[in-house]
Steps between C-alpha positions, in 0.01 A plus 500: 500500500221275357301242699492142374179317450454219754487142361172322583529201728173330401398392150154608395224234475388512141178317419498278186294645212165325427561520124759386252715178506525433871422220737155635599385546138628158394329324785170683439530421117558128581202483728271670248615252235434200729147636582431558137619152402281331766197710397562402136500132587183541724309675212614238246388224733155661566422598142666215327662735249866601459645847479499512123127412502435791746672730253312355203817367340455138544 
């Protein structure tokens, strides 16, 4: 006679990964883009030069 394996009654709590296409990564990427955009505007305002001038292209 063989024993049967009991069926779990509680689902495991799996943490969402911190990499790949998930909500955490997309939120972090959006925030980084907003910070970069604001810093770009601030630097352009202070220096009076655009992004292309910084890169020597304009």
